[in-house]
N, C-alpha and C positions, 0 to 999 in steps of 0.2 A: 614296633611289632605289628605284623599283619593281623587283621581281625580274626582270621580263621585259625590263628595260633593262640588266641587268648584262652580258649578252652583247655589248653594243656596245662595251665597254671594250676587249677584245682586238682588235676590228676597228679601232678608232681607234688603238690602239698600232701595229698592222700598217701602217696608212695613214701615221702620222707617220714610222715608220721607213723606209717606202718613199720618202716625200718627202725625208727626210734622205739617203738613198742617192742619189737622183737629183741633189739639190742639191750634195752633196759631189763628185760627178763633174763637174758643170759648173763649179764653182769651181776645181777642181784641174787642169782641162784647160789645158795650157800653150801651145796653139797658136792662141789667139784673135787675138793681134796680127798674125799672118801670113796668116790666112785671106783677107782682102780682096786680097792680092797673088797668090793662087793661082787665083782664080775665072776660068773662061773666060767673058770678058765678053760675047762674042757669042751664047752659047748656054746660060748658066746658067739662064735662065727656063725653057726647055723641059725641061732636065735635072731641075729641081725638080718639074715637072708629071709627068714620067715616074717619079720617085721616089715621089711621092704615089700615083700609080696602082699601082706595084709594091707599096707598103706596104699599100694596100687589098686587093690581090689576096693578099698574104701572110697578112694577118689572116684573110681570107675562107677561104683554103685550110686554115689551121689550124682554123678553126671548123667547116668540112665534115669534116675529119678527126675532130674530137671528136664531131660529130653522128653520123658513121658508127659510132664506137665506142659511143656511148650507144644507138643504135638496136639494138645486140646484145642489150639487156636491157630497154629502155624506149622510149618514143616521145619524141623531142625535136625542137623546131623550131630553125631556124637561129639566130634571135635569142637564144634561151636558151643555145644552144651557144656563141655569140660571147661572151655575158656571163661564162659559166664560164671560157672561155679567158682572157679579160682579167683576171678576179680571180686566176686561176692564175699569170699573169705576176707579180702583186703579191706573192703569198705565196711564189712561187719566188725572187723577187729578194732576199728578206731572210733566206733560210736557206741553209746550206752545201749545195753540190751540187744546189741547187734542190729540196731534199727536200720543201719545203712546197708545191710546185706542185700535186700532186694534191689536197691539203687545200682549196686555193682553188677548184679546179674543182668539187669535190663539195658546196660549201656550198649551192648552189642546188637540190641534189637532195633528194628525200625521204629520211628517215632510213633506211628499209629498202632503199634503192637505193645507199647510199654505199659499202658494201663492194665491190659490183660496179663502182662508179665508180673506186675506188682501183685495182682490178685492171686495168681496161682502160686507165686512165691510164699505169700502168707499162708495159703492153704497147705503147701508142702511143709512149711515150718510147723504148723499146728499138728499136722499128721506125725511128724517126727517126734514131737514132744508127747503126743498121745501114745505112740508105741513104747516110748521109754517108760511112761507111767503104767502102761499095760504090763510090761515085763516086770516092773517093780512090784505092782500090786499082785502079780502071779507068784513071785518068789517070796513075798513078804510072809505068808504063813509058814513056809518051810524054814525061813530064817528065824522066825520066832520059835518055832518048835525045836530048832537045833540050839537055842539059847544064844544066838548071835546078836540078838538085841535085848537089852535089859529093860524089863517092864515091872511095874509094881505088883502085877498079878500074873498068875500062871495061866498058860494056855496049853491045853492037851486035846488035840483034835485027831481024828482018824485020818488015814490017807484018803478015804472016800470023800471026807470033808474038804481036804485040800483040792482034790480034783473038782469038786463042785464049785469052790471059791474061784479057782482059776477059770473054769468055763464061764462062770457068771461074770467075772471081770472081762474076759474076751468079748462076751456078748454085749455087756454094758458099754464098753469102749466103742464097739462097731456102731451100736445105736447112736451114741453121742456124735460120732464122726459124721455119720449119714445125716443126722438132723442138722449138724453145723453146716454141711455143704448145702443142704436144701435151703437153709435160711440165707446164706450168702447168695445163692442163685435168686431167691425171691427179692432180697433187698437190692441187689445190684440192678436187676432188670427194672426196678422202679426209679432209678437214678439216670443221670445222663452221662454216665462214664463212657468213654470212648472204647468200649470193649468190642473185641472181634465177634461178629454174629454167631459163628459156629463154636464158641467157647464152651458153652454148657451142653449143646446138643451132641458133641462128639465125646464128652467125658462120661462115658458109660460105666456100668459096674465092672465090666471086664477091665477097663483102663484103671479103675480104682483098685482092683485086686492086684493088678500088676504093680502099681505104685506102692501098695501096701506091702507086697512081697519084697521089693527092692528096699523099703524102708527097714523092715524087720531084719533082712539079711545085713544091712549096714550097721544096725544097732548090735547085732550079734558079733560082727567083725570088730567093732569098737571094744566090746567086752573081752573078746579073745586077745586083742592087742594088749589090753591092760594085764591080762593073765600072763602073757609072755614077758612083759616087762617086770612083773614081779618075780618070775623065775630067773630073768636076766640079772636081777640084783639080789639073787640068792635068798629069797624068801621062801623057805622049804615048807613042806607039810601043808600045802594049800588045799589040795583035795576039792571037795564040792563047796567048801565054805566060801571061797572067793567067788565062785559062780553064783552063789546066792547073794553076796554082798555088792558085787560090782553093779548090777542093774539098779540097786538102791542108791549107790553112789552117783550114777549118771542122772538118775532122776532128781536126786537132791541138788546137784549143781545147775540143773535146768530150772529148778524152782527158784533158787536163790539169785536175785539180780546181780549180775556180774558187771560192774561198771569199769569201763575203759581199762586202766593199767592194773586194776586190782583183781581181775578175775583168776589169775594163776594163784594168788595167795588164798583166795576162797576155795579153789580146788584142793589146794594142799591141806587146809584146815579141815575141810569136810572129810577128805581121804583119811586123815589121821584119826578123826573121830570114828569113822566107820570101820576102817581096816585094823585099828588097834586091837580088835578082838582076836585077830588071827596072827598078828605079829606086833612085838614091842619095838621093832626096829624102824623108828620114825624116819631115819635117814633113807632107808630103802623104799619106804612108802612115798616119800616126797620125791625121790629120784625117779620112781616108776611113773608117778603123776607128771613130773616135769617133762620127761622124755616122750610120754604119750602126747602131751601138749605140743612139744616141739615138732614131733612128726606130723600130727594131724592138723595143727593150727599154724605154727610159726612158718614151716616150709611153704604151705599154700599161700599164706600171707605175702611172703617175700616174692613168691612166683607171680602172684596177682599183681603186685607192685611193678614188676617188670612188664607185665602185659599192658598195664595202664599207661605207663610211660612211653611205651613203644607203639601204642594204638595210633593209627593214621586217622 
């Protein structure tokens, strides 16, 4: 084998592992025989169309996020950003805590740009987690007031108190994000990382606000996707309750370390624990979570595997 072809071996190994990862989840899913009984027969077609549109928007927003991050040190078009995001899904899926995701994203970058790519990828992941926790902390008082979370003590706050808590949470998270970025900027400049010179100079507050907007919109889309899957599997009388619980669910699965093949099981267990307040149909809850995972994780993972193996 020619030396220039040896590099394809790890790409092939990553792709095969990713296919195994998805295949194992499809085979081990236990709700296949009950799905046909849960579909909303009069509207399932339009719900699928909505889900495909939301999936496209989800991937598009993540690609715009990554393009914005890349533009802080290089010029990148949307298509290249999309390819990097998809390959990042693949490498992230086969590593603990998605540690390999930055590596997948920077494969298509020039060698001298990869150190900067890793840094902005970590920063983008942190921002995504911060937005998830921001939304969770914002809806938590309302969920407590509605009795959706059982506590050993009673909480009775006015609507003004909720608004103050939400505004305080927003301000606190913004300050933490800004401080975090400043610390990275300070520490990295004191190291010998091969970073692009314009990396921090071009990352102005305007860019940060654009990135924050993309991140918030993507998290909102994620929550709406879950809402549609619950309707798809005939979980009725959702109302505002699911909108209050879904941000808590996404924050919880972000906090819990999801190791390699066990992440879907964790998602299901957390989902049953949180959403059992609004539905005792555990099969529907697991099915909604499974298909959300399949659409937003499995399909991009397989897509990224094809990109890796076909990369020249």
